[in-house]
N, C-alpha and C positions, 0 to 999 in steps of 0.2 A: 500644921506643917504640910507643905505641898510635897507630894512624891513626884519625882521626875522619872519617867520611864524612857529608857533608851531603847528604842525599837529598831532593829536592823533587819532589813529584808534582803534576802539573797535570791537573785534570779539566776537560774541555771540555764545555760544555752542548751536548747533541745538537741542540737547536733552532737554535743558531747555527752549528754546524759543517756542517749539512746545507742551510742556506739558500742558494738559488740567486741568482745575479745577476739583478736585475729584467729581465724581457723585455717587449717591446712589439711592436705591429703598426703598420704604416704603411698607411693607406688613402687612395687617391686617389678624389675625388668627381667626378661628372659636372658639367659646366657648359656654358654655351651659347657659349663663345668659344674654347676650345682645340680644335684639330683632332686627329683620330686620330693623324696623323703626329707632331705636336708631343708629345702625351702619350706615345706609344710611344718616341720618340727620347729624351725626358727620362728615362723609366724605364730604358731600355737604357743610357744614359750614366751615370746616377747609382747605380743599384743594382748592386753587384758581382756578377759571374757571370751577369747577366741576358742571355739570348740575344735577338736581334732578333725571332725568331719568338714567343718567350714575351711580349715586351713588346707586340707587336701583339695577341696574345690578350687580355692584360690591358686594353689600350686599348679593345677591343671590349666586354669585360666592364663596364668603367666606363660605356660608352655604354648598353648594354642593361640592366644591373642598377642603374645609378646610383652604383655604387662597386665598387672591387676592392682586395683586400689585395695589395700589391705587394712587401711584405717583412715578415719576422718575425725577431726576434733580440734581442740585448742592447740595453737601453734607451739606452745612450750612443751606440751606432751609429745606432739609430733616430732619435734627436734630430738627428744630423748629416744623415742622408739626408732626413728630413722637411723640415728647413730648406732644403736644397739644392733639393728639388722645389718648395717654395714660392717660392724665388728665381727659378725658371724660369717662374713664373706658373700652376702647377697649383693647382687647388682641392683642399685637403687636409682630411680629418677631423682632429680633435685626435689626438695620439699615444694609442693605446690600450694600457695596461699589461695584460699577461696573466700 
Protein backbone atom coordinates (compact mmCIF):
# COMPACT_ATOMS: atom_id res chain seq x y z
CA UNK A 1 0.00 0.00 0.00
CA UNK A 2 1.41 3.35 -1.03
CA UNK A 3 1.37 6.19 1.45
CA UNK A 4 0.64 9.59 0.05
CA UNK A 5 2.19 12.46 1.92
CA UNK A 6 0.62 15.83 1.50
CA UNK A 7 3.43 18.27 2.13
CA UNK A 8 2.57 21.93 2.42
CA UNK A 9 5.28 24.54 2.53
CA UNK A 10 4.53 27.99 3.83
CA UNK A 11 6.78 30.83 2.83
CA UNK A 12 6.56 33.84 5.09
CA UNK A 13 7.23 37.26 3.72
CA UNK A 14 10.32 38.56 5.58
CA UNK A 15 8.80 42.05 5.69
CA UNK A 16 5.90 40.82 7.81
CA UNK A 17 7.84 38.41 10.00
CA UNK A 18 10.35 41.06 11.08
CA UNK A 19 7.84 43.81 11.74
CA UNK A 20 8.01 45.06 15.32
CA UNK A 21 5.03 45.98 17.40
CA UNK A 22 4.56 49.77 17.11
CA UNK A 23 6.33 51.74 19.81
CA UNK A 24 5.67 55.21 21.14
CA UNK A 25 7.00 57.92 23.43
CA UNK A 26 5.07 59.68 26.18
CA UNK A 27 6.01 63.31 26.67
CA UNK A 28 4.85 65.55 29.53
CA UNK A 29 4.68 69.27 28.72
CA UNK A 30 5.28 72.21 31.04
CA UNK A 31 2.31 74.27 32.15
CA UNK A 32 1.60 77.06 34.62
CA UNK A 33 -0.66 75.17 37.00
CA UNK A 34 0.81 71.77 37.93
CA UNK A 35 3.37 71.75 40.73
CA UNK A 36 6.67 69.85 40.64
CA UNK A 37 5.31 67.60 43.36
CA UNK A 38 2.13 66.78 41.46
CA UNK A 39 3.99 66.05 38.21
CA UNK A 40 6.59 63.89 40.00
CA UNK A 41 3.94 61.99 41.98
CA UNK A 42 1.84 61.31 38.87
CA UNK A 43 4.85 60.04 36.91
CA UNK A 44 5.99 57.85 39.81
CA UNK A 45 2.50 56.46 40.38
CA UNK A 46 1.53 55.74 36.77
CA UNK A 47 4.76 54.76 35.00
CA UNK A 48 5.78 51.21 36.04
CA UNK A 49 9.23 50.90 37.58
CA UNK A 50 9.64 54.66 37.95
CA UNK A 51 11.61 55.62 41.04
CA UNK A 52 10.67 58.64 43.09
CA UNK A 53 14.10 60.15 42.42
CA UNK A 54 13.79 59.71 38.64
CA UNK A 55 10.27 61.17 38.66
CA UNK A 56 11.58 64.31 40.37
CA UNK A 57 14.41 64.60 37.81
CA UNK A 58 11.82 64.37 35.03
CA UNK A 59 9.58 66.98 36.72
CA UNK A 60 12.53 69.39 36.83
CA UNK A 61 13.29 68.63 33.16
CA UNK A 62 9.68 69.43 32.25
CA UNK A 63 10.05 72.81 33.98
CA UNK A 64 13.49 73.70 32.59
CA UNK A 65 13.19 72.30 29.06
CA UNK A 66 9.44 72.65 28.55
CA UNK A 67 8.97 68.90 28.15
CA UNK A 68 10.34 65.50 29.12
CA UNK A 69 9.99 62.01 27.74
CA UNK A 70 8.72 59.99 30.67
CA UNK A 71 8.21 56.60 29.00
CA UNK A 72 8.96 54.72 25.79
CA UNK A 73 7.61 51.33 24.78
CA UNK A 74 4.75 49.45 23.11
CA UNK A 75 2.04 51.69 21.69
CA UNK A 76 -0.82 49.97 23.54
CA UNK A 77 0.81 50.58 26.93
CA UNK A 78 1.74 54.12 25.89
CA UNK A 79 -1.92 54.86 25.18
CA UNK A 80 -2.90 53.64 28.65
CA UNK A 81 -0.22 55.60 30.54
CA UNK A 82 -0.86 58.70 28.41
CA UNK A 83 -4.57 58.63 29.24
CA UNK A 84 -3.87 58.07 32.94
CA UNK A 85 -1.49 61.06 33.06
CA UNK A 86 -4.10 63.22 31.29
CA UNK A 87 -6.72 62.11 33.82
CA UNK A 88 -4.43 63.42 36.61
CA UNK A 89 -4.40 66.84 34.95
CA UNK A 90 -0.95 66.77 33.38
CA UNK A 91 -0.40 68.61 30.12
CA UNK A 92 0.62 66.02 27.55
CA UNK A 93 2.02 66.06 24.04
CA UNK A 94 0.22 63.75 21.61
CA UNK A 95 1.58 60.20 21.71
CA UNK A 96 4.59 60.11 19.43
CA UNK A 97 5.09 56.89 17.45
CA UNK A 98 8.68 55.82 17.02
